[in-house]
C-alpha positions in Angstrom: 4.7 11.5 -15.3 7.5 13.2 -13.6 9.4 12.3 -10.0 8.0 15.2 -8.4 4.4 14.5 -9.4 4.6 10.8 -8.8 5.7 11.5 -5.3 2.8 13.8 -4.9 0.4 11.2 -6.3 1.9 8.9 -3.7 1.7 11.9 -0.6 -1.9 12.3 -1.4 -2.7 8.5 -1.9 -0.7 7.4 1.3 -2.5 10.2 3.2 0.8 11.7 4.1 0.6 14.8 6.7 0.9 18.4 5.2 4.1 18.7 7.3 5.7 15.6 5.4 4.3 17.0 2.1 5.8 20.2 2.6 9.6 18.2 3.3 8.8 16.2 0.1 8.4 19.9 -1.7 11.5 21.1 -0.2 13.4 17.7 -1.5 14.6 17.2 2.3 12.4 14.4 3.4 11.6 14.3 7.4 14.3 12.6 9.7 11.8 10.0 10.4 11.6 8.9 6.9 15.5 9.1 5.8 16.8 5.0 5.1 19.0 3.5 7.7 21.6 3.1 4.6 21.5 2.8 0.7 17.7 0.9 -0.4 16.2 0.1 -3.3 13.3 2.2 -4.0 10.6 0.8 -7.1 7.8 2.4 -7.8 4.5 1.8 -10.5 1.2 2.4 -11.2 -1.5 -0.7 -10.6 -4.0 -2.4 -13.0 -6.5 0.3 -10.9 -4.3 3.4 -12.0 -3.0 4.0 -8.7 0.3 4.1 -7.5 2.5 1.4 -5.5 5.8 1.8 -4.0 8.1 -0.6 -2.0 11.7 0.2 -0.5 14.0 -2.5 -0.4 16.6 -3.0 2.6 20.0 -2.7 1.6 20.8 -6.2 2.0 18.1 -7.5 -0.3 16.5 -9.8 2.4 13.5 -6.9 3.3 10.5 -5.2 2.3 11.4 -2.3 4.5 8.0 -0.5 3.5 5.4 -1.2 0.8 2.2 1.2 0.0 -0.5 1.3 -2.6 -3.6 2.9 -3.6 -6.6 0.7 -4.1 -9.9 1.3 -5.8 -12.8 -0.6 -3.6 -16.2 -1.6 -4.8 -18.9 -2.5 -2.2 -22.1 -4.4 -2.5 -24.4 -1.4 -1.7 -23.1 0.3 -5.1 -20.6 2.6 -3.2 -16.9 3.0 -4.6 -13.6 4.7 -2.8 -10.2 4.8 -2.6 -7.8 4.0 0.1 -4.0 3.8 0.9 -3.1 0.4 2.0 0.4 -0.7 3.7 2.3 -3.4 4.7 6.2 -3.4 6.6 9.1 -5.5 7.5 8.2 -8.3 4.8 10.7 -10.9 4.7 11.8 -11.8 0.9 12.7 -15.6 0.0 15.7 -16.7 -1.1 13.9 -17.0 -4.5 12.5 -13.5 -4.3 9.0 -14.5 -3.2 7.5 -12.1 -0.9 3.9 -12.6 1.0 2.4 -10.8 3.5 -1.3 -11.0 5.0 -3.7 -10.3 7.9 -7.0 -10.3 9.5 -8.4 -7.1 10.3 -10.1 -7.6 13.9 -13.4 -5.9 14.4 -12.7 -2.0 14.3 -15.2 0.5 15.8 -15.8 4.1 13.6 -17.7 7.0 13.7 -21.8 6.3 14.5 -21.4 3.2 16.1 -20.3 1.2 12.7 -17.7 -1.6 12.7 -15.5 -3.1 10.1 -13.5 -6.4 9.6 -11.9 -8.0 7.0 -8.5 -9.2 5.1 -5.6 -7.7 3.8 -3.3 -9.9 1.7 0.2 -9.0 -0.8 1.9 -11.7 -2.8 4.7 -10.7 -5.0 8.0 -11.6 -6.2 11.1 -9.5 -6.6 13.6 -10.2 -9.4 17.6 -11.1 -8.9 18.8 -7.9 -9.8 16.0 -6.3 -7.3 14.9 -4.0 -10.0 11.4 -5.1 -10.5 8.7 -6.3 -8.4 5.7 -8.0 -9.6 2.2 -9.3 -7.7 -1.1 -9.2 -6.4 -2.6 -7.0 -3.4 -6.2 -7.7 -1.9 -8.3 -6.0 0.4 -11.4 -7.3 1.6 -13.3 -5.1 4.3 -17.0 -5.8 5.8 -18.9 -3.1 7.8 -21.9 -3.2 10.4 -23.8 -0.3 10.8 -25.4 0.6 13.6 -29.2 0.2 12.5 -28.0 -3.3 11.6 -27.7 -3.1 8.0 -24.4 -4.2 6.3 -22.0 -3.6 3.6 -19.4 -5.7 1.9 -16.2 -3.8 0.3 -13.5 -5.5 -2.0 -10.3 -4.0 -4.0 -10.4 -7.1 -6.2 -6.9 -8.4 -6.9 -5.0 -5.9 -7.8 -1.8 -5.9 -9.9 1.5 -4.0 -10.1 4.7 -3.9 -11.4 7.4 -1.5 -9.7 10.7 -0.9 -11.2 13.6 1.2 -10.2 
């Protein structure tokens, strides 16, 4: 896959705006997307065939941004794809990085709410040219009529390289 088509896939998976897509198509990222200095960008495809992306800080001590596409399967039988992201993750001296959060109850249209957990565990190699790991998103929905549904990406493995 060429670089232009990969960026288009990543942009669509991460829900970028039309303005940002236009700027990427013209080879000119928007000002807010410009890096602070030289950074390392690692890209790949997950075991679910979705794109993943990591931007490592110039000093190699922080993941400035990470974005992944995840395929979700629900107990109701529904399936869908969704982007997910973590930013500003500290990289340990041995290259390990971890991020996680509990998603508080959040209202959506129609009187439904969802809650869940989101986690990332990975390792960056010494040369800062490859990150390997597992990402998982779990969501629980409660609908206005009292029914529930649980959706899970399962552990999604990725290998991103320069």
